[in-house]
C-alpha positions in Angstrom: 0.0 0.0 0.0 1.2 3.5 -0.7 2.4 5.5 2.3 4.4 8.5 3.4 8.0 8.0 4.5 8.4 7.4 8.2 10.6 10.0 9.8 12.4 10.6 13.2 12.9 14.3 13.9 15.0 15.9 16.5 13.2 19.0 17.3 10.0 19.8 15.3 7.0 17.8 14.0 5.7 20.4 11.5 7.9 22.3 9.1 9.3 25.7 10.0 10.7 26.3 6.5 8.4 28.0 4.1 10.8 29.3 1.4 14.2 28.4 -0.1 17.3 29.7 1.6 20.0 28.1 -0.6 23.7 28.3 0.1 23.1 30.3 3.3 26.7 29.6 4.4 25.5 28.8 7.9 25.0 25.5 9.7 21.4 24.2 9.8 19.6 24.2 13.0 17.8 21.0 14.1 14.5 22.7 13.3 15.7 23.5 9.7 17.1 20.1 9.2 13.9 18.4 10.5 11.8 20.8 8.3 13.8 19.9 5.2 13.0 16.2 5.7 9.3 17.0 6.4 9.1 19.1 3.3 10.7 16.4 1.1 8.2 13.9 2.5 5.2 16.1 2.0 6.0 17.5 -1.5 3.5 17.0 -4.3 3.8 16.5 -8.1 1.1 17.6 -10.5 -0.7 15.3 -12.9 -2.4 17.2 -15.8 -5.3 15.7 -17.6 -6.3 16.3 -21.2 -8.9 18.9 -20.0 -6.0 20.9 -18.4 -7.0 20.0 -14.8 -4.0 19.5 -12.6 -4.1 17.1 -9.7 -1.6 17.3 -6.8 -0.2 13.9 -6.0 1.5 13.4 -2.6 3.3 10.4 -1.1 0.6 8.0 0.1 -1.9 8.8 -2.8 -2.9 6.1 -5.3 -2.9 6.7 -9.0 -4.6 4.1 -11.2 -4.2 4.1 -15.0 -6.7 1.9 -16.8 -7.5 4.3 -19.7 -6.8 8.0 -20.4 -8.8 10.4 -18.4 -7.8 10.8 -14.7 -9.9 12.2 -12.0 -9.7 12.4 -8.2 -12.4 11.0 -5.9 -13.3 12.5 -2.5 -10.6 10.4 -0.7 -7.7 11.8 -2.9 -7.4 8.5 -4.9 -6.7 9.3 -8.5 -8.7 7.1 -10.9 -8.8 7.1 -14.7 -12.4 7.0 -15.8 -12.8 7.2 -19.6 -11.2 7.4 -23.0 -7.6 6.4 -24.1 -5.4 5.0 -27.0 -6.4 1.6 -25.7 -10.0 2.4 -26.6 -11.5 2.0 -30.1 -14.4 4.4 -30.5 -17.2 3.5 -32.8 -18.6 6.4 -34.8 -22.1 6.5 -36.2 -22.5 7.0 -40.0 -24.2 10.3 -40.9 -23.7 13.2 -43.3 -21.6 15.0 -40.5 -19.4 12.9 -38.3 -17.5 14.4 -35.4 -14.2 12.8 -34.5 -13.7 13.9 -30.9 -10.1 13.1 -30.0 -11.0 13.4 -26.3 -12.7 10.1 -26.7 -9.6 8.3 -27.9 -7.2 8.1 -30.9 -8.6 5.1 -32.8 -12.0 5.2 -34.5 -14.1 3.0 -36.7 -17.2 3.7 -38.8 -19.2 1.8 -41.5 -20.3 4.4 -44.0 -24.0 4.3 -45.0 -23.8 8.0 -46.1 -21.5 10.4 -47.8 -19.9 12.0 -44.9 -17.9 15.0 -43.7 -15.5 14.2 -40.8 -14.7 17.1 -38.5 -11.9 16.7 -35.9 -12.3 18.3 -32.5 -10.0 18.4 -29.5 -7.2 17.3 -31.8 -4.1 18.5 -29.9 -0.7 19.4 -31.2 1.4 16.3 -31.6 -1.6 14.0 -31.4 -2.3 11.2 -33.9 -5.8 9.8 -34.8 -6.6 6.8 -36.9 -9.9 6.0 -38.5 -10.9 2.7 -40.0 -13.6 3.4 -42.6 -15.6 0.5 -44.1 -18.0 0.9 -47.0 -21.4 -0.6 -46.3 -22.9 -3.3 -48.6 -23.9 -0.6 -51.1 -20.6 1.2 -51.4 -19.8 4.4 -53.3 -19.7 6.5 -50.1 -17.4 9.5 -50.1 -15.7 11.2 -47.2 -14.4 14.8 -46.7 -12.1 15.6 -43.8 -11.9 19.0 -42.0 -10.5 20.4 -38.8 -12.8 22.4 -36.5 -10.4 25.3 -36.6 -10.4 25.3 -40.4 -6.7 24.4 -40.5 -5.4 22.6 -43.6 -5.2 18.9 -44.0 -2.2 17.8 -46.1 -2.5 14.5 -47.8 0.4 12.2 -48.6 1.0 12.5 -52.4 -2.3 14.5 -52.6 -4.3 11.2 -52.5 -7.4 11.4 -50.3 -10.1 9.3 -52.1 -11.9 6.5 -50.2 -12.4 3.1 -51.7 -15.9 3.0 -53.1 -16.4 -0.7 -53.6 -18.9 -2.3 -51.2 -17.3 -3.7 -48.0 -13.9 -2.2 -48.7 -11.9 -0.8 -45.9 -9.7 2.4 -45.7 -7.3 3.1 -42.9 -6.5 6.8 -42.5 -3.9 8.2 -40.0 -3.9 11.9 -39.2 -1.2 13.8 -37.3 -1.5 17.4 -36.0 1.9 19.2 -36.1 0.4 22.5 -34.8 0.1 24.1 -38.2 -1.4 21.4 -40.4 -2.9 18.1 -40.1 -1.1 15.5 -42.2 -2.9 12.5 -43.4 -2.0 9.2 -45.1 -4.6 6.8 -46.5 -4.2 3.0 -46.9 -7.1 1.6 -48.9 -8.5 -1.0 -51.1 -8.5 -3.7 -48.3 -11.4 -6.1 -47.9 -13.3 -6.2 -44.7 
């Protein structure tokens, strides 16, 4: 079980040091020495979630990673509750499909419509992959846009989906901060 370090102090049980005094060129008192140990034991680190929330983690806290979004419950235990690269998010076919990268980085959809895919929450340095399957009818088209109207650059300019019924396209997108770069691998059978 997680726990704080056990300490023996000589003079104080709570810290008396509240700011740095580096290279003071004087011997440390027992209270200062004890306080240094107490401050080291009680320090915290921050864990920042994708929603920019920062959680303080101290010795003795528990952090559990089972997916991608991390929250803190009332006892100070940090638990990941939803989303992640480990998750494959199923999208629903429609004329407008939102690819919300807060839900994960891997998506699947079987197209029963011509669709426009719009990326949201697609952070700099993030990658997203979409497996697009044509339905039994086929001939479905796809357009891809960013919610901030930024450009999508296609490898060799090639961005056409397979149109044969039951064919699969695998498209990977990368946001470099200026553009979204995309590469399509297609003409695979489902």
